[in-house]
N, C-alpha and C positions, 0 to 999 in steps of 0.2 A: 539612624535615629535606633534609638531604646527606651521605649516608654518599661517600666514598671509596671505590669498586668496578667492578667491572664492570657488563656489563648484567646478571647475575644476579647484583643483591644478594640474593638467596633464599636462594645458594646459598653466597653467602662471608660474607654477614655475618644469619645466619639471629633470632640476638634482639634485634636492631636494627630488621628487617620484623617480628617479630614486635609489639612493641612498640609501630611506629605499628601495627597495626594493629590494637592493645589500644585504644591512644588512637581512633582512629577512629571504632572499636567505643557504645564509652562513649559518648562526644561528641555521635552519631547518635542511643542512648536518654536524652541528659538534650536533645536538640533535638527528637524527636516531642512531647513534649509540647505543642510548640509553632505543628506543622502543623493546616491548617484543619479540620472536617471536611468530608469530597467527601463528591458522590453526587446523582442524575439531580435535576433539575429542568425546569421545565416549558422555559426555556431551550431547558438541553442538547438535552431531547427533539425541540424542536421543530425545529433545530440538525441534528439527527441525522437525524429524518425528509426533509427538506426538502435533504439529499448523499444519501440513497436516490435519493428522484423524481429529481434532478438526473443518478442514478447511469445508472435506471434510461432515463431520457429518452435521454443521449447509448446508452446498450447497443441501444435501440430506434432509434436514429439511423443509426447508422454499421450495423445489421439490412438495413433500409431500401432504402440505398447501394447495403449487397453484393449487397442479391437486383434490385435499379435494376439495375446490371452487370450482372450471371449473365443475366435475361431481355433482355438484347437484346447479348449477346457474337455476334462472328459468325464463324459456322459454316457449311464449306464455300464460300469467298469473299463469302458473296454481303453487300449493305450492312447495316447495324446497321436500318433504316426497315425493309426489306422481311424482316427473318424473320422477324418473329411474325404476320405476317399470310399464308403464305405454307398455303394448304388441304392438309394432311395429303393422303397418297398411301395411297391402296387395296391392301391387301395380301392 
């Protein structure tokens, strides 16, 4: 449907917009009986579980990388390899 109007057709032609909305609503009600039934099937549950496992693995891997970088970050100008093996100073 086309209306010779500005961008705010709902203000300049409210009757035409209302009629179009009512047509769409009644068309949607008649089409609902044709929609398939939805629900969880074993295949969708398995896909959901695999997606969760993949996401958890990704998060764990990213955490391991960040932890490794944090443990080997240079401090006080020391090389990365020597930082982890220095003895603690007695207080």
